[in-house]
C-alpha positions in Angstrom: 13.4 -15.1 20.3 16.1 -14.1 17.8 14.8 -12.2 14.8 16.1 -15.3 12.2 13.8 -17.1 13.9 11.3 -14.7 13.5 12.0 -14.1 9.8 11.4 -18.0 9.6 8.1 -18.3 11.5 7.0 -15.1 8.6 7.9 -16.9 5.7 6.3 -20.7 7.1 3.5 -18.0 7.6 3.2 -18.9 11.6 4.2 -15.9 12.7 1.8 -13.6 15.5 0.4 -10.4 15.5 2.8 -9.5 18.4 5.8 -11.3 16.6 5.1 -9.6 13.2 5.1 -6.0 14.5 8.2 -7.3 16.3 9.9 -8.0 13.0 8.2 -4.9 11.2 10.7 -2.6 13.8 13.7 -5.1 13.6 13.5 -4.6 9.7 13.3 -0.9 9.4 15.4 -0.4 12.7 18.8 -1.2 10.3 19.8 -1.9 6.8 22.2 -4.7 7.7 18.6 -6.5 9.4 17.3 -6.3 5.7 20.4 -8.2 4.1 19.8 -10.5 6.6 16.1 -10.8 5.9 17.2 -11.2 2.0 19.7 -14.0 2.5 17.0 -15.7 4.4 14.3 -15.1 1.7 16.3 -16.0 -0.9 17.7 -19.1 0.7 14.2 -20.3 1.9 13.0 -19.9 -1.9 16.3 -21.5 -3.0 15.7 -25.3 -1.2 12.8 -25.8 -3.6 9.8 -25.0 -1.8 6.6 -26.4 -3.7 3.1 -25.8 -2.9 0.7 -28.7 -3.2 -2.9 -27.7 -2.7 -2.8 -25.0 0.6 -0.3 -26.3 1.9 3.7 -26.3 1.4 5.5 -28.9 1.1 8.4 -28.1 3.4 10.5 -31.0 5.3 13.5 -30.0 2.7 13.6 -26.2 3.3 13.1 -26.5 6.6 15.8 -29.0 7.4 18.3 -26.6 4.9 17.4 -23.6 7.0 17.3 -25.2 10.4 20.9 -26.2 9.5 21.9 -22.8 8.6 20.5 -21.1 11.0 21.4 -23.9 14.2 17.5 -24.0 15.0 17.5 -28.0 14.4 13.9 -27.9 13.9 12.0 -29.7 10.9 8.4 -29.7 10.3 5.6 -31.1 8.4 3.3 -29.5 5.8 2.4 -26.0 6.8 -0.8 -24.2 5.9 0.2 -20.6 4.7 -1.6 -18.1 6.7 -0.9 -14.8 7.8 -3.2 -13.1 10.3 -3.1 -9.3 10.5 -6.5 -7.4 11.2 -6.0 -4.1 9.1 -2.7 -4.3 7.9 -0.7 -7.6 6.2 3.0 -7.6 5.6 3.5 -9.5 2.4 6.5 -11.0 0.8 7.3 -11.2 -2.9 10.5 -13.0 -3.9 11.5 -12.9 -7.4 11.7 -16.8 -7.6 8.3 -17.2 -6.2 5.6 -17.2 -9.6 2.1 -17.4 -7.8 -0.8 -14.4 -7.1 -0.9 -13.4 -4.4 -4.7 -13.0 -3.4 -5.7 -10.7 -0.3 -9.2 -11.9 0.9 -10.6 -11.5 4.3 -7.7 -11.6 7.0 -5.6 -14.8 4.9 -2.8 -15.2 2.3 -2.8 -17.9 0.4 -0.9 -20.0 -1.9 -2.4 -22.3 -4.5 -0.8 -24.7 -7.1 -3.5 -23.7 -9.2 -2.6 -19.9 -9.1 0.8 -21.1 -9.0 0.9 -22.3 -12.5 -1.5 -19.6 -13.7 1.1 -16.8 -12.9 3.9 -18.4 -13.9 2.3 -18.5 -17.9 1.4 -14.8 -17.3 5.0 -13.9 -15.3 3.2 -11.0 -13.2 2.4 -10.7 -9.7 -0.6 -8.5 -8.4 -1.4 -7.3 -4.9 -4.8 -5.6 -4.1 -6.4 -4.2 -1.1 -9.7 -3.3 -1.1 -11.5 -0.2 0.5 -11.1 0.2 3.7 -8.2 -1.8 4.0 -4.3 -1.1 3.9 -1.0 -3.2 2.9 2.5 -3.8 3.9 4.7 -5.5 0.9 8.1 -6.4 1.2 9.8 -6.9 -2.6 12.9 -9.1 -3.2 15.0 -6.3 -3.2 13.6 -5.5 0.2 12.4 -2.5 -1.2 9.0 -1.4 1.2 5.4 -0.3 0.0 2.2 0.6 1.8 -0.7 0.2 -0.1 -3.9 2.3 0.5 -6.9 1.1 0.0 -8.7 0.1 -3.2 -5.4 -0.3 -4.6 -3.3 -2.5 -6.7 0.6 -2.8 -7.7 1.7 -5.3 -10.4 5.2 -6.5 -11.1 6.7 -9.3 -13.4 7.8 -12.9 -11.5 11.9 -11.9 -12.2 11.6 -8.4 -10.5 15.1 -7.6 -9.3 16.6 -9.5 -12.2 17.0 -7.0 -14.6 15.1 -4.7 -13.9 12.8 -3.0 -10.4 9.3 -2.0 -12.1 5.8 -1.6 -11.0 2.6 -0.6 -12.0 0.4 1.1 -9.5 -3.5 2.5 -9.5 -4.2 3.7 -6.5 -1.8 5.1 -3.4 1.3 3.6 -2.3 4.2 5.3 -0.2 8.0 3.4 -1.1 10.2 2.9 0.8 13.3 2.3 -2.2 16.4 0.1 -2.1 19.0 2.3 -2.6 20.3 0.6 -6.2 21.7 2.9 -8.7 22.7 0.2 -11.0 19.0 -1.1 -11.6 16.4 2.0 -10.8 13.0 1.7 -9.0 10.3 2.9 -11.6 6.8 3.5 -11.0 4.4 3.0 -13.7 1.5 5.3 -13.7 -0.1 5.2 -17.3 1.2 8.7 -19.3 3.5 9.2 -16.1 5.9 7.1 -14.6 8.6 7.6 -11.2 12.1 7.0 -11.0 14.4 6.3 -7.8 17.6 4.8 -6.9 16.6 4.9 -3.5 14.3 7.1 -1.6 11.3 7.4 0.3 7.9 8.8 -1.8 4.4 8.9 -1.9 2.0 8.5 -5.0 -1.7 9.1 -5.5 -3.2 7.6 -8.5 -6.4 6.3 -8.8 -8.1 5.7 -12.1 -11.3 7.9 -11.3 -9.2 11.0 -9.9 -8.4 13.9 -12.6 -4.0 13.9 -11.2 -1.7 11.9 -10.6 0.5 12.9 -7.0 4.2 12.4 -6.5 5.4 13.8 -3.4 9.0 13.3 -1.9 9.3 12.3 1.9 13.3 12.2 1.4 16.1 11.9 -1.4 15.6 13.0 -5.1 13.1 11.5 -7.8 12.5 11.8 -11.2 9.0 12.3 -12.9 8.8 11.9 -16.7 5.4 12.7 -18.3 4.5 11.5 -22.1 5.4 14.8 -24.1 6.7 16.8 -21.5 10.3 17.3 -19.7 11.4 15.2 -16.9 10.8 17.3 -13.4 13.8 16.4 -10.8 11.8 16.8 -7.4 13.5 16.9 -4.0 13.1 16.7 -0.8 9.7 18.1 0.6 8.3 18.8 -2.7 5.4 17.7 -4.9 4.5 17.4 -8.6 0.3 17.2 -9.4 -0.3 16.1 -13.0 -3.8 17.2 -13.9 -4.9 14.3 -16.4 -7.7 15.9 -18.3 -5.8 19.4 -18.7 -2.0 17.5 -19.4 -0.7 20.4 -17.1 1.6 19.7 -14.4 2.4 21.9 -10.8 5.5 21.5 -8.7 5.2 23.0 -5.2 6.4 22.8 -1.9 4.4 20.7 0.1 4.1 19.4 4.7 5.0 15.9 3.2 3.2 14.8 7.0 -0.1 15.6 5.3 0.0 13.3 2.5 1.8 10.5 4.1 0.0 10.7 7.2 -2.4 7.8 6.1 -0.1 5.1 6.3 0.1 5.5 10.1 -4.0 5.8 9.9 -4.2 9.2 10.4 -6.3 11.8 8.4 -4.0 15.1 8.1 -5.6 18.0 6.6 -3.7 21.2 6.3 -5.7 24.3 4.9 -7.2 21.5 2.4 -10.3 22.4 -0.3 -13.1 20.5 1.1 -13.2 18.4 -1.8 -10.0 17.0 -1.6 -11.1 16.3 2.4 -13.9 14.3 1.2 -12.1 12.6 -1.2 -9.8 11.0 1.8 -12.4 10.8 3.9 -14.4 8.8 1.6 -11.5 6.2 0.8 -10.3 5.9 4.5 -14.1 4.8 5.7 -15.5 3.2 2.2 -18.5 5.8 2.1 -19.6 7.8 -1.0 -20.8 12.0 -0.4 -23.4 13.7 -2.3 -22.9 17.7 -2.0 -26.4 19.3 -2.2 -24.3 23.1 -2.0 -21.5 23.3 -4.6 -20.2 26.2 -3.1 -19.4 24.2 0.0 -16.6 23.0 -2.0 -14.6 26.5 -1.3 -14.4 25.7 2.4 -10.5 24.7 3.7 -10.1 22.6 6.7 -7.2 21.9 9.1 -7.4 19.2 10.8 -6.3 15.8 11.8 -8.0 12.3 12.5 -6.6 9.6 14.0 -9.3 7.1 15.1 -12.7 8.7 15.0 -15.3 7.2 13.3 -17.1 8.5 10.5 -19.8 10.0 12.7 -17.3 11.6 15.0 -15.5 13.1 11.3 -18.6 14.4 10.5 -19.8 16.0 13.7 -16.4 17.9 13.7 -16.8 19.5 10.5 -19.9 20.3 10.9 -19.0 22.1 13.9 -16.1 24.3 12.6 -18.0 25.0 9.6 -21.6 26.0 8.0 -22.5 21.9 7.2 -25.2 19.8 7.8 -25.2 16.3 7.3 -26.9 13.0 6.9 -25.8 9.1 6.8 -27.7 6.5 4.6 -26.5 3.2 5.5 -28.0 1.3 2.8 -28.9 -2.0 2.7 -27.9 -4.7 -0.4 -28.6 -4.1 -3.9 -30.0 -6.9 -6.6 -26.4 -9.0 -6.8 -26.8 -9.1 -3.0 -23.5 -6.8 -3.2 -23.7 -4.1 0.4 -23.6 -0.9 -1.2 -21.5 2.0 0.7 -23.0 4.3 3.6 -23.8 7.4 1.3 -23.3 10.4 2.9 -25.2 13.9 2.3 -23.7 16.8 2.5 -25.5 20.2 2.7 -25.4 24.1 3.9 -26.4 25.3 7.5 -28.8 28.0 7.3 -27.6 31.3 9.3 -29.7 32.4 11.9 -30.4 36.5 12.6 
């Protein structure tokens, strides 16, 4: 199967998991492939695709695209579904005004949501705890969202400007465009780039905003302070409670490995370790001895269960733990498992 056909299968919602993996590799392999993707994406939406109930009315669109690609196949109404276990690849075209709602394993668009989104002129993508999502924006900027995150952008993205608003954590691979800087809005902080790769952590319940630059250069603007120019391998940390900022050289792999489903720690404080484990495994922690927060860890976790992770931490440090798998509360919502961490008694 040729790659253009894979693009069409993705846009129609008929792509399989294995084909999705092939498409992702092809898109990341060469910038020319991303241009082909852009062209087909624009053509797909310019051919007048409408939404009706849970379906695309695609007769005319398929006819036009099939002629353009030489496929010669016309399909009737197609349910827009995109199944992926832990990762979803979402397409966001500026000409489409819709809310992308991530629920279970299915991406779905409805006429009601489409009409609503035309009014508010913005798109929102969210991930639940323990989930991740992949997004390709209209300019082929590629985003990986970590769990418990939200990204918002207007439906005219890439027409006049390229701006997104983030709450949570995301990795950005920004398509180069020196005339339209890509801007991530984070409350008091904004990050600007013309084309580069960087990670941003900005959860509402955290006391810090971290920007880590893997490649290229970016500018970090903080309200009331001078703009910071970051170079490759640097990180800017803004502490929201004190308005203080530090810039430091870091091993970027430590801060971006989460997108590959890894947890990597390099002399990392225990408090930060627990915070990252909490998001990855959708659990909460209760620390019985605050002096344990002085511990630091160097380790890498890939496919281990939460039980395995905690047992490994216990093996290399003086801690004890107990996992409480809680049931339901009054509103019938399940509570996160709670892990109580204490200090292990030493024996003479």
